[in-house]
NUBA-45636 format. One record per residue (C-alpha): residue in three letters; x, y, z. Coordinates in steps of 0.2 Angstrom, whole numbers, plus 5000, padded with zeros to 4 digits. Layout:
NUBA-45636
ALA, X, Y, Z
...
END
This chain:
NUBA-45636
MET, 5106, 5000, 5030
ARG, 5102, 4983, 5028
SER, 5083, 4989, 5022
LEU, 5089, 5003, 5013
LEU, 5100, 4991, 5002
ARG, 5086, 4981, 4997
LEU, 5078, 5000, 4986
ARG, 5094, 4993, 4975
THR, 5083, 4985, 4963
TYR, 5073, 5000, 4961
ALA, 5087, 5012, 4962
TYR, 5096, 5002, 4949
PRO, 5089, 5009, 4931
ILE, 5091, 5027, 4935
ARG, 5110, 5023, 4939
TRP, 5116, 5034, 4931
TYR, 5105, 5049, 4937
LEU, 5109, 5045, 4955
ALA, 5130, 5047, 4948
GLY, 5126, 5062, 4941
ALA, 5119, 5070, 4954
VAL, 5130, 5063, 4966
LEU, 5144, 5071, 4957
ALA, 5134, 5089, 4954
ALA, 5132, 5087, 4975
LEU, 5150, 5086, 4974
LEU, 5159, 5096, 4962
ALA, 5146, 5110, 4971
SER, 5153, 5105, 4988
GLY, 5171, 5107, 4981
ALA, 5168, 5123, 4977
VAL, 5162, 5126, 4993
LEU, 5179, 5121, 5001
VAL, 5191, 5129, 4988
THR, 5184, 5148, 4992
PRO, 5191, 5144, 5010
LEU, 5210, 5145, 5001
VAL, 5206, 5158, 4990
LEU, 5200, 5169, 5006
GLY, 5216, 5165, 5014
ARG, 5225, 5169, 4999
ILE, 5218, 5185, 4997
VAL, 5221, 5189, 5015
ASP, 5239, 5184, 5013
GLY, 5242, 5188, 4997
PRO, 5234, 5206, 4993
ILE, 5226, 5214, 5011
GLY, 5244, 5211, 5014
HIS, 5254, 5219, 5004
HIS, 5240, 5231, 4997
ASP, 5240, 5223, 4980
ARG, 5224, 5233, 4974
ALA, 5226, 5225, 4957
ALA, 5229, 5206, 4960
LEU, 5212, 5209, 4974
TRP, 5200, 5209, 4959
PRO, 5203, 5193, 4949
LEU, 5203, 5183, 4966
ILE, 5185, 5190, 4971
GLY, 5181, 5186, 4950
LEU, 5185, 5170, 4955
LEU, 5175, 5169, 4972
LEU, 5160, 5174, 4961
LEU, 5164, 5160, 4950
LEU, 5163, 5147, 4963
GLY, 5149, 5153, 4970
VAL, 5141, 5152, 4954
ALA, 5147, 5136, 4950
GLU, 5140, 5127, 4968
ALA, 5122, 5138, 4963
GLY, 5121, 5130, 4946
LEU, 5129, 5114, 4955
PHE, 5115, 5110, 4964
GLY, 5102, 5115, 4954
LEU, 5109, 5102, 4940
ARG, 5107, 5090, 4953
ARG, 5087, 5092, 4955
VAL, 5085, 5092, 4937
LEU, 5096, 5076, 4934
ILE, 5084, 5068, 4949
ALA, 5069, 5074, 4949
ARG, 5060, 5064, 4933
PRO, 5068, 5047, 4936
LEU, 5065, 5048, 4954
ALA, 5046, 5049, 4949
LYS, 5048, 5035, 4938
VAL, 5055, 5023, 4952
GLU, 5041, 5030, 4962
ALA, 5028, 5023, 4948
ALA, 5036, 5009, 4948
MET, 5036, 5005, 4968
ARG, 5016, 5010, 4970
ARG, 5013, 4998, 4954
ASP, 5021, 4986, 4960
LEU, 5014, 4986, 4977
TYR, 4998, 4988, 4969
ALA, 5000, 4972, 4960
LYS, 5004, 4963, 4972
LEU, 4988, 4969, 4983
GLN, 4980, 4961, 4968
ARG, 4988, 4944, 4969
LEU, 4989, 4941, 4988
PRO, 4973, 4928, 4992
VAL, 4958, 4937, 5002
ALA, 4965, 4932, 5018
PHE, 4977, 4945, 5017
HIS, 4965, 4957, 5015
ASP, 4953, 4950, 5028
ARG, 4968, 4952, 5041
TRP, 4979, 4970, 5037
ALA, 4968, 4986, 5039
SER, 4963, 4998, 5025
GLY, 4972, 5012, 5032
GLN, 4987, 5002, 5034
LEU, 4990, 4999, 5016
LEU, 4988, 5014, 5012
SER, 4996, 5023, 5021
ARG, 5011, 5011, 5014
ALA, 5004, 5017, 4992
THR, 5006, 5036, 5001
SER, 5016, 5043, 5014
ASP, 5029, 5028, 5014
MET, 5031, 5031, 4994
TYR, 5033, 5049, 4998
THR, 5046, 5045, 5011
LEU, 5056, 5035, 4999
ARG, 5056, 5047, 4987
LEU, 5063, 5060, 4996
PHE, 5077, 5049, 5003
LEU, 5084, 5044, 4987
ALA, 5081, 5063, 4981
PHE, 5091, 5071, 4993
ALA, 5095, 5061, 5010
LEU, 5104, 5047, 5002
ILE, 5115, 5060, 4989
PHE, 5119, 5070, 5005
LEU, 5126, 5058, 5014
ILE, 5138, 5053, 5001
VAL, 5142, 5070, 4996
ASN, 5143, 5078, 5014
SER, 5152, 5063, 5021
VAL, 5165, 5064, 5008
THR, 5166, 5083, 5010
PHE, 5169, 5084, 5028
LEU, 5183, 5069, 5025
THR, 5190, 5080, 5011
GLY, 5190, 5097, 5025
SER, 5197, 5088, 5038
VAL, 5212, 5084, 5027
LEU, 5212, 5103, 5023
MET, 5212, 5108, 5040
LEU, 5224, 5096, 5045
ALA, 5236, 5102, 5030
LEU, 5235, 5122, 5034
ASP, 5237, 5116, 5054
TRP, 5238, 5100, 5061
ARG, 5236, 5109, 5079
LEU, 5220, 5115, 5076
GLY, 5213, 5102, 5064
LEU, 5215, 5091, 5078
ILE, 5205, 5102, 5093
ALA, 5190, 5104, 5078
LEU, 5190, 5086, 5073
ALA, 5192, 5078, 5094
PRO, 5172, 5078, 5094
SER, 5169, 5066, 5078
ILE, 5172, 5051, 5091
PRO, 5160, 5057, 5103
LEU, 5149, 5061, 5089
ILE, 5149, 5044, 5079
LEU, 5143, 5035, 5098
PHE, 5131, 5048, 5101
CYS, 5124, 5043, 5082
ALA, 5123, 5027, 5085
TRP, 5114, 5026, 5099
PHE, 5103, 5039, 5092
GLU, 5099, 5029, 5078
THR, 5093, 5014, 5084
ARG, 5079, 5022, 5096
TYR, 5072, 5032, 5083
SER, 5071, 5019, 5072
LYS, 5060, 5012, 5082
ALA, 5051, 5026, 5088
SER, 5049, 5029, 5066
ARG, 5038, 5013, 5065
THR, 5029, 5013, 5077
ALA, 5023, 5033, 5071
GLN, 5021, 5025, 5054
ASP, 5009, 5013, 5060
GLN, 5000, 5025, 5069
ASN, 4998, 5033, 5056
GLY, 4991, 5020, 5046
ASP, 4978, 5017, 5060
LEU, 4973, 5035, 5058
ALA, 4971, 5034, 5041
THR, 4961, 5016, 5043
VAL, 4949, 5026, 5057
LEU, 4947, 5040, 5043
GLU, 4943, 5031, 5030
GLU, 4931, 5019, 5042
SER, 4923, 5034, 5046
VAL, 4921, 5041, 5025
LEU, 4914, 5029, 5021
GLY, 4900, 5023, 5034
ILE, 4896, 5040, 5037
ARG, 4877, 5038, 5033
ILE, 4877, 5022, 5048
LEU, 4888, 5037, 5057
LYS, 4875, 5050, 5054
SER, 4859, 5038, 5058
PHE, 4863, 5030, 5075
GLY, 4870, 5047, 5080
ARG, 4889, 5040, 5082
GLN, 4898, 5056, 5076
ARG, 4907, 5058, 5094
THR, 4911, 5042, 5095
MET, 4920, 5041, 5080
ALA, 4926, 5058, 5082
ARG, 4933, 5052, 5097
GLN, 4943, 5038, 5092
PHE, 4952, 5047, 5079
ARG, 4956, 5061, 5092
GLU, 4964, 5046, 5104
ARG, 4975, 5037, 5089
ALA, 4977, 5058, 5084
GLN, 4988, 5059, 5101
LEU, 4995, 5043, 5102
LEU, 5003, 5050, 5085
ARG, 5005, 5067, 5090
ALA, 5016, 5060, 5107
THR, 5027, 5046, 5096
GLU, 5030, 5062, 5083
LEU, 5036, 5073, 5100
ARG, 5046, 5059, 5107
LYS, 5057, 5057, 5090
THR, 5055, 5079, 5090
TRP, 5065, 5076, 5108
MET, 5079, 5064, 5103
LEU, 5081, 5074, 5087
ALA, 5082, 5091, 5097
ASP, 5097, 5079, 5107
LEU, 5104, 5075, 5092
TRP, 5106, 5090, 5085
SER, 5111, 5098, 5101
VAL, 5125, 5087, 5103
ILE, 5129, 5088, 5082
VAL, 5128, 5107, 5085
GLY, 5135, 5110, 5103
LEU, 5150, 5099, 5102
PRO, 5159, 5109, 5085
GLU, 5156, 5125, 5090
LEU, 5166, 5120, 5108
ALA, 5178, 5113, 5096
LEU, 5179, 5127, 5082
GLY, 5178, 5144, 5098
SER, 5196, 5131, 5106
SER, 5203, 5131, 5087
LEU, 5200, 5150, 5087
ALA, 5208, 5154, 5105
VAL, 5224, 5144, 5100
GLY, 5225, 5149, 5083
VAL, 5225, 5166, 5086
VAL, 5239, 5163, 5098
LEU, 5248, 5155, 5085
VAL, 5247, 5172, 5074
ALA, 5251, 5182, 5090
HIS, 5268, 5169, 5090
ASP, 5271, 5170, 5070
GLU, 5269, 5152, 5069
LEU, 5255, 5152, 5057
SER, 5249, 5167, 5048
THR, 5234, 5178, 5047
GLY, 5227, 5170, 5029
SER, 5230, 5154, 5038
LEU, 5219, 5155, 5050
VAL, 5207, 5163, 5041
ALA, 5208, 5148, 5027
PHE, 5207, 5135, 5044
LEU, 5191, 5147, 5050
SER, 5184, 5145, 5034
THR, 5185, 5129, 5028
ALA, 5178, 5123, 5047
LEU, 5164, 5135, 5045
ALA, 5160, 5127, 5027
LEU, 5160, 5111, 5036
ARG, 5146, 5115, 5048
TRP, 5133, 5112, 5036
PRO, 5138, 5093, 5033
VAL, 5140, 5091, 5050
GLU, 5124, 5097, 5057
SER, 5112, 5093, 5044
MET, 5118, 5072, 5048
GLY, 5106, 5073, 5063
TRP, 5092, 5077, 5050
LEU, 5101, 5065, 5038
LEU, 5102, 5050, 5052
ALA, 5084, 5051, 5058
TYR, 5078, 5054, 5039
SER, 5089, 5039, 5033
ASN, 5079, 5028, 5048
GLU, 5062, 5035, 5042
ALA, 5067, 5029, 5026
GLY, 5073, 5012, 5033
THR, 5058, 5008, 5040
ALA, 5048, 5013, 5027
THR, 5055, 5001, 5016
ASP, 5052, 4987, 5029
ARG, 5035, 4991, 5028
PHE, 5037, 4990, 5010
PHE, 5043, 4973, 5009
GLU, 5033, 4967, 5024
VAL, 5017, 4967, 5008
LEU, 5030, 4962, 4993
ASP, 5035, 4947, 5005
THR, 5022, 4941, 5009
PRO, 5020, 4923, 5000
GLU, 5008, 4921, 4985
PRO, 5000, 4903, 4986
GLU, 5009, 4893, 4977
PRO, 5005, 4887, 4959
VAL, 4998, 4870, 4957
ARG, 5011, 4859, 4946
GLY, 5001, 4848, 4934
THR, 4987, 4852, 4922
ALA, 4973, 4854, 4925
GLY, 4965, 4843, 4913
GLU, 4953, 4844, 4901
PRO, 4934, 4847, 4900
ASP, 4922, 4833, 4905
GLY, 4908, 4840, 4904
SER, 4905, 4834, 4926
GLY, 4902, 4851, 4933
ILE, 4905, 4856, 4949
ARG, 4910, 4843, 4959
PHE, 4917, 4848, 4978
THR, 4928, 4831, 4985
GLY, 4932, 4829, 5003
VAL, 4935, 4848, 5002
ARG, 4939, 4856, 5020
PHE, 4940, 4875, 5023
ARG, 4947, 4883, 5041
TYR, 4951, 4902, 5039
PRO, 4972, 4904, 5044
ASP, 4969, 4915, 5059
ALA, 4958, 4902, 5068
PRO, 4965, 4895, 5085
ALA, 4973, 4880, 5082
ASP, 4960, 4869, 5094
SER, 4944, 4876, 5085
PRO, 4938, 4865, 5072
ASP, 4936, 4866, 5054
LEU, 4924, 4877, 5045
LEU, 4919, 4867, 5033
GLY, 4925, 4850, 5036
GLY, 4924, 4840, 5020
ILE, 4912, 4844, 5010
ASP, 4904, 4831, 4995
LEU, 4892, 4839, 4983
HIS, 4891, 4838, 4965
VAL, 4882, 4852, 4953
ARG, 4877, 4843, 4936
ARG, 4879, 4852, 4919
GLY, 4867, 4864, 4916
GLU, 4859, 4860, 4932
THR, 4856, 4876, 4946
MET, 4858, 4870, 4963
ALA, 4851, 4880, 4978
LEU, 4862, 4882, 4995
VAL, 4855, 4882, 5010
GLY, 4858, 4883, 5029
ALA, 4859, 4891, 5043
THR, 4867, 4908, 5045
GLY, 4885, 4909, 5047
CYS, 4887, 4889, 5045
GLY, 4898, 4894, 5029
LYS, 4887, 4896, 5014
THR, 4896, 4911, 5008
THR, 4913, 4903, 5011
LEU, 4911, 4887, 4998
THR, 4904, 4897, 4987
ALA, 4922, 4907, 4990
LEU, 4930, 4893, 4987
LEU, 4925, 4892, 4968
PRO, 4932, 4908, 4961
ARG, 4946, 4903, 4974
LEU, 4945, 4919, 4982
TYR, 4951, 4908, 4998
GLU, 4960, 4893, 4995
ALA, 4953, 4876, 5002
THR, 4962, 4868, 5015
ALA, 4960, 4851, 5009
GLY, 4950, 4838, 4999
ARG, 4947, 4846, 4977
ILE, 4936, 4855, 4966
THR, 4932, 4854, 4950
LEU, 4923, 4860, 4936
ASP, 4921, 4850, 4921
GLY, 4934, 4839, 4927
ARG, 4945, 4852, 4926
ASP, 4952, 4854, 4946
ILE, 4952, 4874, 4948
ALA, 4967, 4872, 4959
ALA, 4978, 4872, 4941
LEU, 4969, 4883, 4933
PRO, 4979, 4899, 4930
PRO, 4968, 4912, 4940
GLY, 4965, 4925, 4927
GLU, 4955, 4909, 4917
LEU, 4947, 4900, 4931
ARG, 4939, 4919, 4934
SER, 4935, 4920, 4917
LEU, 4923, 4903, 4922
VAL, 4917, 4910, 4936
ALA, 4907, 4923, 4936
VAL, 4900, 4929, 4955
ALA, 4886, 4940, 4961
PHE, 4889, 4945, 4982
GLU, 4876, 4947, 4993
ASP, 4883, 4963, 4997
PRO, 4887, 4970, 4981
THR, 4902, 4982, 4978
LEU, 4900, 4997, 4964
PHE, 4916, 5006, 4959
SER, 4919, 5025, 4957
ALA, 4912, 5024, 4939
THR, 4898, 5023, 4926
VAL, 4886, 5010, 4928
ARG, 4894, 5003, 4909
GLU, 4913, 5003, 4916
ASN, 4905, 4993, 4932
VAL, 4893, 4979, 4924
LEU, 4907, 4978, 4911
MET, 4919, 4972, 4923
GLY, 4909, 4953, 4921
ALA, 4916, 4956, 4903
PRO, 4926, 4971, 4898
ASP, 4927, 4964, 4879
ALA, 4904, 4965, 4878
ALA, 4897, 4973, 4866
ASP, 4883, 4985, 4871
ALA, 4870, 4972, 4866
ALA, 4876, 4960, 4879
LEU, 4875, 4977, 4892
GLU, 4859, 4980, 4888
LYS, 4855, 4962, 4888
ALA, 4862, 4961, 4906
LEU, 4854, 4975, 4912
ALA, 4836, 4969, 4908
THR, 4840, 4953, 4916
ALA, 4842, 4960, 4930
GLN, 4828, 4972, 4929
ALA, 4837, 4985, 4931
GLY, 4828, 4998, 4919
PHE, 4832, 5013, 4931
VAL, 4846, 5014, 4923
ALA, 4836, 5025, 4909
ASP, 4830, 5036, 4920
LEU, 4847, 5042, 4926
PRO, 4857, 5057, 4921
ASP, 4868, 5049, 4907
GLY, 4860, 5034, 4906
VAL, 4875, 5019, 4906
ASP, 4887, 5033, 4907
THR, 4882, 5041, 4922
GLU, 4893, 5039, 4938
VAL, 4885, 5029, 4948
GLY, 4901, 5038, 4965
GLU, 4910, 5031, 4978
GLN, 4904, 5013, 4984
GLY, 4888, 5015, 4971
LEU, 4880, 5025, 4987
SER, 4873, 5036, 4974
LEU, 4861, 5020, 4972
SER, 4846, 5013, 4983
GLY, 4854, 4995, 4987
GLY, 4841, 4986, 4977
GLN, 4846, 4997, 4962
ARG, 4865, 4992, 4969
GLN, 4860, 4975, 4971
ARG, 4854, 4973, 4954
LEU, 4869, 4978, 4944
ALA, 4880, 4969, 4955
LEU, 4869, 4955, 4946
ALA, 4870, 4963, 4930
ARG, 4889, 4960, 4928
ALA, 4888, 4942, 4936
VAL, 4877, 4937, 4919
VAL, 4885, 4950, 4907
GLY, 4898, 4938, 4897
ASN, 4886, 4922, 4899
PRO, 4897, 4914, 4909
PRO, 4896, 4895, 4910
PHE, 4898, 4896, 4930
LEU, 4887, 4910, 4941
VAL, 4889, 4908, 4958
LEU, 4876, 4919, 4964
ASP, 4878, 4925, 4984
ASP, 4855, 4926, 4990
PRO, 4854, 4940, 4974
LEU, 4839, 4945, 4977
SER, 4840, 4950, 4996
ALA, 4837, 4969, 4994
LEU, 4823, 4967, 4980
ASP, 4804, 4971, 4983
VAL, 4793, 4956, 4980
ARG, 4787, 4965, 4961
THR, 4806, 4968, 4957
GLU, 4809, 4949, 4963
ALA, 4796, 4941, 4953
LEU, 4806, 4949, 4937
VAL, 4821, 4945, 4940
GLU, 4817, 4928, 4946
ALA, 4809, 4924, 4928
ALA, 4823, 4933, 4918
LEU, 4836, 4922, 4928
ARG, 4827, 4908, 4924
GLU, 4831, 4909, 4905
VAL, 4850, 4912, 4911
LEU, 4852, 4899, 4922
ALA, 4846, 4886, 4910
ASP, 4863, 4891, 4900
SER, 4874, 4889, 4915
THR, 4879, 4879, 4929
ALA, 4874, 4890, 4945
LEU, 4879, 4887, 4962
VAL, 4864, 4901, 4972
VAL, 4865, 4904, 4990
ALA, 4844, 4904, 4993
HIS, 4839, 4913, 5013
ARG, 4821, 4911, 5006
PRO, 4810, 4899, 4996
SER, 4806, 4910, 4983
THR, 4825, 4908, 4978
VAL, 4826, 4890, 4980
LEU, 4814, 4887, 4969
LEU, 4824, 4895, 4953
ALA, 4834, 4879, 4957
ASP, 4835, 4861, 4950
ARG, 4840, 4855, 4968
VAL, 4844, 4860, 4984
ALA, 4861, 4855, 4996
LEU, 4856, 4859, 5016
LEU, 4873, 4863, 5023
SER, 4875, 4859, 5043
ASP, 4890, 4857, 5055
GLY, 4903, 4859, 5042
ARG, 4894, 4847, 5027
ILE, 4881, 4842, 5015
ALA, 4869, 4835, 5030
ASP, 4858, 4832, 5011
VAL, 4853, 4833, 4992
GLY, 4838, 4834, 4982
THR, 4822, 4842, 4978
HIS, 4816, 4858, 4988
ALA, 4799, 4845, 4988
GLU, 4809, 4830, 4992
LEU, 4818, 4839, 5007
LEU, 4804, 4845, 5014
GLU, 4798, 4827, 5015
ARG, 4811, 4822, 5022
CYS, 4819, 4833, 5031
THR, 4819, 4842, 5048
GLU, 4829, 4856, 5048
TYR, 4826, 4859, 5032
ARG, 4808, 4862, 5036
ALA, 4813, 4872, 5049
LEU, 4824, 4884, 5037
MET, 4810, 4884, 5024
SER, 4795, 4888, 5037
GLY, 4804, 4902, 5045
ALA, 4808, 4910, 5029
LEU, 4792, 4908, 5024
GLU, 4784, 4916, 5040
ARG, 4800, 4932, 5041
SER, 4795, 4934, 5020
VAL, 4776, 4937, 5025
ALA, 4782, 4946, 5041
END
């Protein structure tokens, strides 16, 4: 209940619809409970006295009660359907917005399938809980209490016999709830793991087919599916145990009530009509009692789904820095004592970046080189605050990026990653993510800069859908579109992570020539692995052992830095090979 109570924030705007649905269901259940009283009246009245004329009005009343019950239950669905769809949409919207605000480090730790299952299957579970389980937990509880009072009023002796199983049922349900809640959480987590395997298999289908690993992934999928199946079967056995107790004990009590009632009628201590009314009331309570097993089970699943939903929403976001970012002073990009370690790194491991001091002058292009794994990409990811620096300070033209709103910061810094990501959208939409308000002329210029002339040959030009992950394009084509996305808005600060790695020699030369014009108007930090990329830069910074080991022009570093010469000679040999 503590978990489910957290849903009240989302349920509050539709509280009157929920109240109306509960009221309609209560009135429908009331019609069900009135029916046994009418039956008892028929038996003791018209049937007992052979009064056919008095029978028809009571039969008409039974028909009216039946129509009212059906109509009220239908009204419940009409009242709640549309408002609950809005609640579900609001919860999905908040979850999606939270995922967008959370840092990249969060997404590094969480499997995408786990997040996907929270946004799909868990939302469906919560909507059904609010639409059905919550309402009938209230309605069936009230119906049971009202019916119990009616049975005791009709005959207290039979009522006590019929209600005798209540206490053991309550104790058994409490024991069941603890076990079932744990199993529900396990099943939902396993469902997320299964979704992760499925998503990775679909996205990596080319790799799987290329290396013939379909059976390996199929085995992983089968193993995860079998784990989920075992957990679901365990839940089913628990629910079967609960159901057998919930159905069995009341049936024994009902049989005992019938036997004692017959004896009482035989000794004229109870009228036949009262016995019929009592038994009809007891039978009318079978659904409220038996459904409690399913309602408890579903409520536990909804409780764990709520926990999983708020597990994401409760994840702390980076705290905004108090104070102002300052006024631009034209000083370019400056790293001062910047340190960084990944949040999940072992406590005894050294920082990946151990005190970076680097100044990229205004309008300058700085190439960042270093051995594989030294932290070049991580350092560039600190500029748009994809990761938060552990210590130190980063400024753009004198303005501290930690004090800049993320939206403003990312409008100043454009990024092109080495592994380009495209979305299931058109070429135009993918490129204009870098500047949504850019005109067609800017789009065409960006495509020209990136040497993306292939776009004109696509079926619908810039309005061609590139497919999921842009896999309908080659690696070089995807990289050129990612580069166009970075430069389309003429950003004052540009971060390029080895932007030419997937290009052939001829295209690389053309892109480099066009990039020189763009870089002339920007302050840029370029991760470089090849001498041709390094030559785009005004100066070069060598990253080694988590620090900037040397800074200078390409010629200066070749002359004085042994490590730089080794890096460049190896890169040159690879490019020639």
